[in-house]
VOMITI-821322 format. One record per residue (C-alpha): residue number from 1; residue in one letter; y, x, z. Coordinates in steps of 0.2 Angstrom, whole numbers, plus 5000, padded with zeros to 4 digits. Example, Ala and Ser with C-alpha at 12.3 -4.5 7.8 and 13.67 -1.06 7.14 Angstrom:
2
seq | type | north | east | up
1 | A | 4978 | 5062 | 5039
2 | S | 4995 | 5068 | 5036
END
This chain:
579
seq | type | north | east | up
1 | M | 5282 | 4490 | 4333
2 | E | 5276 | 4478 | 4320
3 | W | 5272 | 4492 | 4308
4 | F | 5263 | 4501 | 4321
5 | N | 5252 | 4486 | 4326
6 | Y | 5248 | 4484 | 4307
7 | V | 5242 | 4503 | 4307
8 | K | 5231 | 4500 | 4322
9 | I | 5223 | 4485 | 4314
10 | K | 5220 | 4494 | 4298
11 | V | 5213 | 4509 | 4306
12 | T | 5201 | 4499 | 4317
13 | L | 5195 | 4490 | 4301
14 | I | 5192 | 4507 | 4292
15 | G | 5182 | 4513 | 4307
16 | I | 5171 | 4497 | 4307
17 | V | 5168 | 4499 | 4288
18 | A | 5164 | 4517 | 4290
19 | V | 5151 | 4513 | 4303
20 | I | 5143 | 4500 | 4292
21 | I | 5142 | 4512 | 4277
22 | L | 5135 | 4526 | 4287
23 | S | 5122 | 4516 | 4295
24 | G | 5117 | 4506 | 4280
25 | G | 5103 | 4517 | 4271
26 | N | 5113 | 4520 | 4255
27 | V | 5117 | 4538 | 4261
28 | R | 5108 | 4552 | 4252
29 | A | 5107 | 4570 | 4254
30 | D | 5121 | 4579 | 4246
31 | F | 5131 | 4595 | 4245
32 | T | 5149 | 4601 | 4248
33 | F | 5159 | 4613 | 4238
34 | G | 5168 | 4627 | 4247
35 | M | 5185 | 4634 | 4242
36 | P | 5187 | 4639 | 4224
37 | M | 5190 | 4658 | 4222
38 | L | 5194 | 4669 | 4207
39 | F | 5179 | 4678 | 4200
40 | D | 5179 | 4697 | 4202
41 | E | 5189 | 4710 | 4193
42 | P | 5187 | 4717 | 4180
43 | V | 5178 | 4703 | 4173
44 | N | 5194 | 4693 | 4176
45 | S | 5209 | 4701 | 4169
46 | T | 5227 | 4696 | 4164
47 | G | 5220 | 4690 | 4147
48 | I | 5209 | 4675 | 4143
49 | E | 5191 | 4674 | 4149
50 | Y | 5179 | 4660 | 4148
51 | F | 5163 | 4660 | 4158
52 | D | 5146 | 4658 | 4149
53 | C | 5132 | 4662 | 4160
54 | I | 5124 | 4674 | 4173
55 | S | 5107 | 4681 | 4172
56 | A | 5093 | 4675 | 4183
57 | D | 5093 | 4692 | 4193
58 | G | 5112 | 4691 | 4195
59 | L | 5115 | 4708 | 4187
60 | E | 5123 | 4702 | 4170
61 | V | 5137 | 4691 | 4166
62 | Y | 5141 | 4685 | 4149
63 | I | 5159 | 4679 | 4145
64 | E | 5169 | 4676 | 4129
65 | K | 5187 | 4680 | 4125
66 | P | 5198 | 4681 | 4109
67 | V | 5198 | 4698 | 4100
68 | S | 5216 | 4696 | 4097
69 | G | 5229 | 4682 | 4099
70 | G | 5229 | 4668 | 4112
71 | V | 5218 | 4653 | 4115
72 | T | 5220 | 4646 | 4098
73 | S | 5213 | 4662 | 4090
74 | L | 5199 | 4660 | 4077
75 | D | 5191 | 4677 | 4081
76 | W | 5182 | 4676 | 4098
77 | D | 5168 | 4688 | 4104
78 | I | 5155 | 4688 | 4117
79 | Y | 5155 | 4702 | 4131
80 | V | 5144 | 4707 | 4145
81 | S | 5148 | 4714 | 4162
82 | T | 5134 | 4722 | 4172
83 | R | 5130 | 4729 | 4190
84 | E | 5116 | 4739 | 4197
85 | T | 5113 | 4728 | 4212
86 | I | 5120 | 4711 | 4218
87 | N | 5130 | 4721 | 4231
88 | D | 5138 | 4732 | 4218
89 | P | 5155 | 4729 | 4208
90 | W | 5154 | 4722 | 4191
91 | S | 5158 | 4734 | 4176
92 | V | 5172 | 4732 | 4164
93 | P | 5165 | 4719 | 4151
94 | V | 5158 | 4727 | 4135
95 | N | 5158 | 4719 | 4118
96 | L | 5141 | 4715 | 4112
97 | G | 5145 | 4723 | 4096
98 | P | 5144 | 4719 | 4077
99 | T | 5126 | 4714 | 4077
100 | V | 5129 | 4699 | 4088
101 | N | 5148 | 4697 | 4085
102 | S | 5154 | 4694 | 4067
103 | S | 5171 | 4699 | 4061
104 | G | 5185 | 4686 | 4060
105 | V | 5176 | 4671 | 4067
106 | I | 5171 | 4663 | 4083
107 | D | 5156 | 4669 | 4092
108 | A | 5155 | 4661 | 4109
109 | Y | 5147 | 4650 | 4122
110 | A | 5132 | 4661 | 4126
111 | S | 5117 | 4655 | 4136
112 | L | 5104 | 4668 | 4142
113 | S | 5085 | 4664 | 4144
114 | S | 5078 | 4666 | 4161
115 | D | 5068 | 4681 | 4156
116 | G | 5084 | 4689 | 4149
117 | L | 5077 | 4692 | 4132
118 | E | 5085 | 4678 | 4122
119 | L | 5103 | 4674 | 4120
120 | Y | 5108 | 4657 | 4112
121 | F | 5126 | 4655 | 4106
122 | S | 5138 | 4646 | 4095
123 | S | 5146 | 4654 | 4079
124 | R | 5156 | 4650 | 4063
125 | R | 5148 | 4665 | 4054
126 | P | 5142 | 4663 | 4036
127 | G | 5124 | 4656 | 4034
128 | G | 5126 | 4640 | 4044
129 | Y | 5122 | 4622 | 4039
130 | G | 5140 | 4616 | 4039
131 | P | 5157 | 4621 | 4032
132 | Q | 5166 | 4636 | 4039
133 | N | 5176 | 4626 | 4051
134 | K | 5160 | 4620 | 4060
135 | Q | 5149 | 4629 | 4072
136 | D | 5130 | 4632 | 4072
137 | I | 5119 | 4637 | 4086
138 | W | 5111 | 4654 | 4084
139 | V | 5099 | 4665 | 4095
140 | T | 5097 | 4684 | 4096
141 | R | 5083 | 4693 | 4105
142 | R | 5079 | 4710 | 4113
143 | A | 5063 | 4718 | 4117
144 | Y | 5067 | 4722 | 4135
145 | K | 5082 | 4721 | 4147
146 | G | 5095 | 4735 | 4142
147 | A | 5088 | 4735 | 4124
148 | D | 5100 | 4732 | 4110
149 | W | 5101 | 4714 | 4104
150 | G | 5093 | 4710 | 4087
151 | T | 5100 | 4701 | 4072
152 | P | 5105 | 4683 | 4076
153 | M | 5094 | 4669 | 4069
154 | N | 5100 | 4652 | 4065
155 | L | 5090 | 4639 | 4074
156 | G | 5088 | 4629 | 4058
157 | P | 5091 | 4612 | 4051
158 | T | 5083 | 4602 | 4065
159 | I | 5096 | 4609 | 4078
160 | N | 5110 | 4612 | 4066
161 | T | 5118 | 4600 | 4054
162 | S | 5133 | 4599 | 4043
163 | S | 5143 | 4593 | 4059
164 | S | 5148 | 4605 | 4073
165 | D | 5133 | 4609 | 4084
166 | W | 5138 | 4621 | 4098
167 | L | 5139 | 4625 | 4117
168 | P | 5120 | 4628 | 4119
169 | W | 5112 | 4628 | 4136
170 | I | 5093 | 4634 | 4137
171 | T | 5084 | 4628 | 4152
172 | S | 5075 | 4640 | 4164
173 | D | 5058 | 4635 | 4157
174 | G | 5064 | 4637 | 4139
175 | L | 5058 | 4620 | 4134
176 | E | 5074 | 4611 | 4133
177 | L | 5090 | 4615 | 4124
178 | Y | 5105 | 4605 | 4128
179 | F | 5120 | 4606 | 4117
180 | S | 5136 | 4597 | 4110
181 | S | 5137 | 4589 | 4093
182 | D | 5148 | 4577 | 4083
183 | R | 5134 | 4572 | 4072
184 | P | 5132 | 4554 | 4068
185 | G | 5123 | 4543 | 4081
186 | G | 5134 | 4548 | 4095
187 | S | 5145 | 4538 | 4107
188 | G | 5162 | 4547 | 4103
189 | N | 5170 | 4562 | 4097
190 | S | 5156 | 4573 | 4102
191 | D | 5141 | 4570 | 4113
192 | I | 5128 | 4580 | 4123
193 | W | 5111 | 4581 | 4115
194 | V | 5094 | 4588 | 4120
195 | A | 5080 | 4596 | 4110
196 | R | 5063 | 4599 | 4117
197 | R | 5047 | 4609 | 4113
198 | I | 5030 | 4609 | 4121
199 | N | 5030 | 4628 | 4124
200 | T | 5041 | 4642 | 4119
201 | N | 5031 | 4647 | 4104
202 | D | 5033 | 4629 | 4096
203 | E | 5047 | 4623 | 4085
204 | W | 5061 | 4612 | 4092
205 | E | 5058 | 4594 | 4091
206 | E | 5072 | 4582 | 4084
207 | P | 5087 | 4582 | 4096
208 | V | 5089 | 4566 | 4107
209 | N | 5106 | 4559 | 4112
210 | L | 5108 | 4558 | 4131
211 | G | 5115 | 4540 | 4128
212 | P | 5130 | 4530 | 4133
213 | V | 5127 | 4532 | 4152
214 | V | 5131 | 4551 | 4150
215 | N | 5141 | 4552 | 4134
216 | S | 5158 | 4544 | 4132
217 | T | 5171 | 4541 | 4118
218 | A | 5178 | 4558 | 4124
219 | I | 5172 | 4575 | 4118
220 | D | 5157 | 4578 | 4131
221 | C | 5152 | 4596 | 4131
222 | Y | 5148 | 4612 | 4140
223 | P | 5131 | 4605 | 4147
224 | C | 5122 | 4615 | 4160
225 | L | 5106 | 4610 | 4169
226 | A | 5104 | 4615 | 4187
227 | P | 5088 | 4623 | 4193
228 | G | 5074 | 4610 | 4195
229 | G | 5081 | 4599 | 4181
230 | L | 5088 | 4585 | 4191
231 | V | 5107 | 4588 | 4190
232 | L | 5117 | 4591 | 4174
233 | F | 5134 | 4597 | 4174
234 | F | 5146 | 4595 | 4160
235 | S | 5165 | 4593 | 4155
236 | D | 5176 | 4583 | 4144
237 | Y | 5187 | 4593 | 4132
238 | D | 5205 | 4596 | 4130
239 | N | 5217 | 4585 | 4120
240 | T | 5204 | 4570 | 4119
241 | P | 5203 | 4554 | 4128
242 | I | 5199 | 4558 | 4145
243 | R | 5186 | 4548 | 4156
244 | P | 5192 | 4536 | 4168
245 | G | 5197 | 4544 | 4184
246 | G | 5200 | 4561 | 4176
247 | H | 5213 | 4573 | 4184
248 | G | 5219 | 4584 | 4170
249 | R | 5217 | 4591 | 4153
250 | S | 5198 | 4593 | 4155
251 | D | 5188 | 4589 | 4170
252 | M | 5170 | 4593 | 4176
253 | Y | 5157 | 4580 | 4180
254 | M | 5139 | 4579 | 4186
255 | T | 5125 | 4567 | 4183
256 | R | 5108 | 4566 | 4193
257 | R | 5091 | 4559 | 4189
258 | K | 5077 | 4555 | 4201
259 | S | 5064 | 4565 | 4191
260 | T | 5063 | 4574 | 4175
261 | S | 5055 | 4558 | 4167
262 | D | 5069 | 4546 | 4174
263 | P | 5085 | 4542 | 4165
264 | W | 5102 | 4550 | 4170
265 | E | 5113 | 4541 | 4182
266 | P | 5131 | 4537 | 4178
267 | P | 5141 | 4554 | 4179
268 | V | 5153 | 4557 | 4194
269 | N | 5169 | 4568 | 4193
270 | L | 5168 | 4584 | 4204
271 | G | 5184 | 4579 | 4212
272 | L | 5201 | 4586 | 4216
273 | G | 5201 | 4604 | 4221
274 | I | 5187 | 4608 | 4209
275 | N | 5196 | 4598 | 4195
276 | T | 5215 | 4600 | 4194
277 | S | 5229 | 4594 | 4183
278 | S | 5225 | 4609 | 4173
279 | Y | 5211 | 4614 | 4161
280 | D | 5195 | 4614 | 4171
281 | C | 5179 | 4616 | 4161
282 | Q | 5163 | 4625 | 4157
283 | P | 5153 | 4622 | 4173
284 | R | 5139 | 4635 | 4175
285 | I | 5127 | 4634 | 4190
286 | S | 5119 | 4650 | 4197
287 | P | 5101 | 4653 | 4196
288 | D | 5098 | 4649 | 4214
289 | G | 5110 | 4634 | 4214
290 | S | 5121 | 4641 | 4227
291 | V | 5137 | 4644 | 4216
292 | L | 5146 | 4635 | 4203
293 | Y | 5156 | 4645 | 4190
294 | F | 5169 | 4638 | 4179
295 | T | 5184 | 4641 | 4168
296 | S | 5201 | 4635 | 4173
297 | S | 5219 | 4637 | 4168
298 | R | 5226 | 4631 | 4185
299 | P | 5243 | 4639 | 4189
300 | D | 5237 | 4650 | 4203
301 | S | 5226 | 4660 | 4191
302 | S | 5229 | 4678 | 4188
303 | T | 5234 | 4676 | 4170
304 | V | 5250 | 4671 | 4162
305 | P | 5253 | 4652 | 4162
306 | G | 5242 | 4643 | 4150
307 | N | 5228 | 4656 | 4150
308 | T | 5211 | 4654 | 4158
309 | D | 5202 | 4663 | 4171
310 | I | 5184 | 4662 | 4178
311 | W | 5182 | 4654 | 4195
312 | Q | 5168 | 4652 | 4207
313 | V | 5164 | 4640 | 4221
314 | S | 5150 | 4640 | 4234
315 | I | 5138 | 4625 | 4235
316 | T | 5132 | 4620 | 4253
317 | P | 5119 | 4607 | 4256
318 | I | 5123 | 4593 | 4268
319 | V | 5109 | 4594 | 4281
320 | D | 5117 | 4583 | 4295
321 | L | 5106 | 4568 | 4290
322 | N | 5111 | 4556 | 4303
323 | N | 5130 | 4561 | 4301
324 | D | 5133 | 4564 | 4320
325 | G | 5141 | 4581 | 4317
326 | V | 5126 | 4592 | 4323
327 | V | 5110 | 4597 | 4315
328 | D | 5096 | 4595 | 4328
329 | S | 5079 | 4587 | 4332
330 | L | 5086 | 4569 | 4327
331 | D | 5088 | 4576 | 4309
332 | M | 5071 | 4583 | 4310
333 | C | 5064 | 4567 | 4315
334 | I | 5072 | 4558 | 4300
335 | M | 5064 | 4571 | 4289
336 | V | 5046 | 4569 | 4297
337 | D | 5047 | 4550 | 4296
338 | H | 5049 | 4551 | 4277
339 | W | 5037 | 4566 | 4274
340 | G | 5030 | 4565 | 4256
341 | E | 5042 | 4552 | 4250
342 | N | 5055 | 4552 | 4237
343 | Y | 5068 | 4549 | 4251
344 | P | 5085 | 4556 | 4244
345 | L | 5093 | 4557 | 4262
346 | G | 5080 | 4570 | 4267
347 | D | 5078 | 4579 | 4250
348 | I | 5089 | 4594 | 4253
349 | G | 5078 | 4608 | 4247
350 | P | 5077 | 4618 | 4236
351 | T | 5095 | 4619 | 4239
352 | P | 5107 | 4611 | 4235
353 | F | 5100 | 4597 | 4225
354 | G | 5082 | 4594 | 4231
355 | D | 5066 | 4591 | 4220
356 | G | 5063 | 4573 | 4222
357 | I | 5051 | 4573 | 4237
358 | V | 5053 | 4577 | 4256
359 | D | 5042 | 4592 | 4260
360 | M | 5041 | 4609 | 4267
361 | E | 5055 | 4615 | 4255
362 | D | 5067 | 4603 | 4264
363 | L | 5061 | 4608 | 4282
364 | I | 5064 | 4626 | 4278
365 | V | 5082 | 4622 | 4273
366 | L | 5085 | 4611 | 4289
367 | S | 5078 | 4625 | 4300
368 | E | 5090 | 4637 | 4293
369 | H | 5104 | 4626 | 4300
370 | L | 5097 | 4619 | 4316
371 | F | 5110 | 4618 | 4330
372 | E | 5125 | 4620 | 4318
373 | D | 5140 | 4609 | 4323
374 | Y | 5148 | 4603 | 4307
375 | R | 5163 | 4595 | 4316
376 | L | 5169 | 4613 | 4320
377 | V | 5182 | 4616 | 4306
378 | A | 5190 | 4632 | 4313
379 | H | 5185 | 4644 | 4326
380 | W | 5194 | 4660 | 4331
381 | A | 5184 | 4669 | 4343
382 | L | 5197 | 4683 | 4345
383 | D | 5184 | 4696 | 4348
384 | E | 5191 | 4709 | 4336
385 | D | 5195 | 4726 | 4342
386 | A | 5208 | 4731 | 4329
387 | G | 5217 | 4725 | 4314
388 | N | 5230 | 4712 | 4310
389 | T | 5218 | 4698 | 4306
390 | A | 5209 | 4685 | 4317
391 | F | 5194 | 4680 | 4308
392 | D | 5188 | 4661 | 4307
393 | S | 5169 | 4660 | 4310
394 | A | 5168 | 4642 | 4305
395 | S | 5177 | 4642 | 4288
396 | D | 5190 | 4651 | 4278
397 | Y | 5205 | 4650 | 4289
398 | D | 5208 | 4668 | 4294
399 | A | 5224 | 4670 | 4303
400 | S | 5237 | 4684 | 4303
401 | L | 5244 | 4693 | 4318
402 | Y | 5263 | 4696 | 4320
403 | G | 5273 | 4707 | 4332
404 | E | 5261 | 4718 | 4342
405 | P | 5247 | 4708 | 4350
406 | V | 5234 | 4719 | 4359
407 | W | 5216 | 4716 | 4356
408 | Q | 5206 | 4716 | 4373
409 | P | 5188 | 4717 | 4367
410 | D | 5181 | 4716 | 4385
411 | G | 5195 | 4706 | 4393
412 | G | 5191 | 4688 | 4387
413 | I | 5182 | 4674 | 4396
414 | V | 5170 | 4673 | 4381
415 | A | 5168 | 4692 | 4375
416 | G | 5185 | 4698 | 4369
417 | A | 5203 | 4690 | 4369
418 | L | 5220 | 4693 | 4362
419 | Q | 5235 | 4698 | 4373
420 | L | 5252 | 4692 | 4369
421 | D | 5268 | 4699 | 4376
422 | G | 5279 | 4684 | 4377
423 | N | 5293 | 4692 | 4366
424 | D | 5288 | 4691 | 4348
425 | D | 5269 | 4691 | 4347
426 | Y | 5260 | 4676 | 4338
427 | V | 5246 | 4671 | 4327
428 | S | 5249 | 4661 | 4311
429 | T | 5235 | 4651 | 4302
430 | P | 5234 | 4642 | 4285
431 | F | 5235 | 4623 | 4284
432 | I | 5219 | 4616 | 4292
433 | L | 5222 | 4597 | 4295
434 | N | 5235 | 4583 | 4296
435 | P | 5235 | 4575 | 4313
436 | N | 5240 | 4559 | 4305
437 | K | 5225 | 4558 | 4294
438 | G | 5210 | 4557 | 4306
439 | S | 5204 | 4561 | 4323
440 | F | 5203 | 4579 | 4329
441 | S | 5200 | 4590 | 4345
442 | V | 5207 | 4607 | 4349
443 | F | 5203 | 4619 | 4363
444 | A | 5207 | 4636 | 4370
445 | W | 5204 | 4648 | 4384
446 | I | 5221 | 4654 | 4392
447 | K | 5227 | 4665 | 4406
448 | G | 5244 | 4669 | 4411
449 | V | 5255 | 4657 | 4402
450 | A | 5272 | 4654 | 4409
451 | P | 5282 | 4637 | 4411
452 | G | 5289 | 4632 | 4394
453 | Q | 5278 | 4643 | 4384
454 | V | 5268 | 4636 | 4369
455 | I | 5249 | 4638 | 4366
456 | I | 5247 | 4630 | 4349
457 | S | 5260 | 4622 | 4337
458 | Q | 5260 | 4616 | 4319
459 | S | 5274 | 4617 | 4306
460 | D | 5279 | 4604 | 4294
461 | L | 5283 | 4611 | 4277
462 | G | 5292 | 4596 | 4270
463 | R | 5304 | 4595 | 4285
464 | D | 5311 | 4606 | 4299
465 | Q | 5299 | 4598 | 4311
466 | G | 5281 | 4598 | 4316
467 | N | 5270 | 4595 | 4331
468 | T | 5268 | 4606 | 4347
469 | W | 5250 | 4603 | 4351
470 | L | 5248 | 4612 | 4368
471 | L | 5261 | 4620 | 4380
472 | A | 5265 | 4622 | 4398
473 | D | 5280 | 4610 | 4403
474 | A | 5296 | 4620 | 4407
475 | S | 5298 | 4612 | 4425
476 | Y | 5281 | 4615 | 4433
477 | G | 5270 | 4623 | 4421
478 | R | 5259 | 4608 | 4418
479 | L | 5248 | 4606 | 4403
480 | M | 5257 | 4594 | 4390
481 | T | 5257 | 4589 | 4372
482 | R | 5271 | 4585 | 4360
483 | L | 5260 | 4579 | 4347
484 | M | 5268 | 4563 | 4338
485 | H | 5284 | 4567 | 4347
486 | P | 5296 | 4561 | 4341
487 | P | 5296 | 4546 | 4341
488 | F | 5283 | 4544 | 4354
489 | P | 5285 | 4552 | 4371
490 | P | 5276 | 4568 | 4376
491 | L | 5260 | 4567 | 4386
492 | V | 5261 | 4577 | 4402
493 | S | 5247 | 4580 | 4414
494 | E | 5248 | 4585 | 4433
495 | S | 5237 | 4600 | 4430
496 | V | 5247 | 4617 | 4432
497 | I | 5240 | 4630 | 4420
498 | T | 5252 | 4644 | 4425
499 | D | 5243 | 4651 | 4440
500 | D | 5237 | 4667 | 4431
501 | Q | 5219 | 4660 | 4431
502 | W | 5208 | 4657 | 4416
503 | H | 5209 | 4639 | 4411
504 | H | 5200 | 4629 | 4397
505 | V | 5214 | 4618 | 4389
506 | G | 5212 | 4605 | 4376
507 | L | 5219 | 4590 | 4366
508 | V | 5210 | 4576 | 4358
509 | F | 5218 | 4564 | 4347
510 | D | 5208 | 4548 | 4343
511 | F | 5213 | 4541 | 4326
512 | I | 5203 | 4524 | 4330
513 | T | 5211 | 4521 | 4347
514 | L | 5227 | 4530 | 4343
515 | H | 5227 | 4539 | 4360
516 | R | 5230 | 4557 | 4365
517 | S | 5220 | 4565 | 4379
518 | L | 5223 | 4581 | 4388
519 | Y | 5209 | 4591 | 4396
520 | V | 5209 | 4606 | 4409
521 | D | 5193 | 4615 | 4413
522 | G | 5182 | 4601 | 4406
523 | I | 5190 | 4587 | 4414
524 | E | 5202 | 4574 | 4407
525 | V | 5219 | 4575 | 4415
526 | A | 5230 | 4563 | 4405
527 | E | 5228 | 4549 | 4392
528 | D | 5240 | 4538 | 4383
529 | N | 5242 | 4520 | 4389
530 | D | 5250 | 4514 | 4373
531 | Y | 5247 | 4518 | 4354
532 | V | 5253 | 4534 | 4347
533 | G | 5253 | 4540 | 4329
534 | G | 5260 | 4540 | 4312
535 | V | 5268 | 4557 | 4313
536 | G | 5260 | 4570 | 4301
537 | S | 5262 | 4588 | 4298
538 | D | 5257 | 4598 | 4282
539 | G | 5259 | 4616 | 4288
540 | G | 5249 | 4629 | 4296
541 | L | 5247 | 4633 | 4315
542 | T | 5256 | 4645 | 4326
543 | I | 5246 | 4651 | 4341
544 | G | 5256 | 4658 | 4355
545 | A | 5273 | 4651 | 4350
546 | D | 5283 | 4636 | 4345
547 | K | 5283 | 4631 | 4326
548 | T | 5301 | 4637 | 4325
549 | L | 5298 | 4654 | 4334
550 | D | 5310 | 4649 | 4348
551 | A | 5312 | 4664 | 4359
552 | A | 5308 | 4654 | 4375
553 | S | 5292 | 4648 | 4368
554 | F | 5282 | 4664 | 4365
555 | F | 5266 | 4665 | 4375
556 | S | 5263 | 4679 | 4388
557 | G | 5245 | 4682 | 4393
558 | L | 5228 | 4681 | 4386
559 | I | 5221 | 4668 | 4374
560 | D | 5203 | 4667 | 4369
561 | D | 5191 | 4656 | 4359
562 | V | 5202 | 4644 | 4350
563 | R | 5192 | 4629 | 4342
564 | I | 5197 | 4615 | 4331
565 | Y | 5185 | 4600 | 4327
566 | N | 5188 | 4586 | 4315
567 | N | 5182 | 4573 | 4327
568 | V | 5183 | 4567 | 4345
569 | L | 5171 | 4576 | 4356
570 | S | 5163 | 4567 | 4370
571 | A | 5167 | 4571 | 4388
572 | E | 5150 | 4579 | 4390
573 | E | 5153 | 4591 | 4375
574 | I | 5170 | 4595 | 4382
575 | A | 5163 | 4599 | 4399
576 | A | 5150 | 4610 | 4391
577 | L | 5163 | 4620 | 4381
578 | A | 5172 | 4624 | 4398
579 | Q | 5157 | 4631 | 4406
END
């Protein structure tokens, strides 16, 4: 028990530190990334694709890929895929043709102006300011959307040098051009620079290095300025010294500034999940700031190993300003108290990065999320009327049905429900949480379960074990849990749930106190007296059967409205769920 006392002390200290941090005033408005997903076919293929940019109206996507050969090919071209409306599928990418793409050299890294009439890109074509193995930045123009692109023009000796000048990004107002260059005066192998002009008819001024706060000894490249100009995304480059804290061959980063006249802050890594041990680069933000597109060679790509695909991930602002898990009037009061100020915690609009001041833009974003509960990580309402999928309305954990469960659209306690036959019916979910990593609460409405049958269990992929979260005990049909068993004993209540009546059942595990609690119909019916914990699981959930699918464990009856929270709900909140 000495090890367990150590865990208890450590967890308590972590909780105290967390409270101090969250109440300290250093918290700022931020955003979360969703689950990375492959970009649509046929833009992605089994070959190699790199994402360049998407038009302001969302109807054109520019990519580059090798004309022949693999990723080391010296002949790359720019392609465009289009769609009629944002709800239509993308077309097969079309080569921009010989006017833009030159033969036998690299033409790539395109950036489209906000009006869609200028396309900046890098090229090794003849006529540049450096040797053939160096790239210059060029621009091609068209008279209107849908017109042919004109003959590309070199941006001239102010932008281009005898060094490699490449990877351009034109800002939405057309007054700044970010790019990467290995010209003298930088911090490392290649740095990010910016050139400015007073208006779009003026010549570009002398480029300025973003300085050692942003640039490093690595190749810093693929710059992309977010809408509003306060966030800059970029990446380091393959086979160069990586930045401290990097995760793979290339990682993506972001840096902020308080206003367009303030200096850039130290960059931060976008983190695991967005970055992997593979090649993750070329971050590109959508015009509305809601999606990050990028290029990756991660192994679950649709390409052969080592090739790259285009990925996308949603960006959602964090609007729970007081971090209590619910967006409500308390968050609105925080915003009102700092109205008109440069208060980062409340600066959540325009999404997702804010504009440096708390104003109506922020209130609009907050109002769109009022009364949302951010502690709810999964919610299967089980209100479907057909199909083999139970949809998760809180996140992306859609579950699959096995056997022949029957949808009961009008038979639930909360709208519809799912009827399981007690023989071979069950529901399987993806991995959601590890019970040994933090507090959580799980609830469900049930009717008809028999003694010994399981309501919810979790598998462990690393071992032939797991956790049975909720079940009816085999002797009397009382609600019990085997969470953390073994080595700790099960927790059994005195509340019988096998009387063929609807019951709201729940389990709460408090990671701070290391106690389990059981609830029936909104009332706590059992709680641990001693510390319980230390047993994790890394598999998905099985709803309606034991994790091993033991024949005696299959649930018979109705199950409805299954919810999982990543926190301990209060007694009042649990009672409200059971109403």
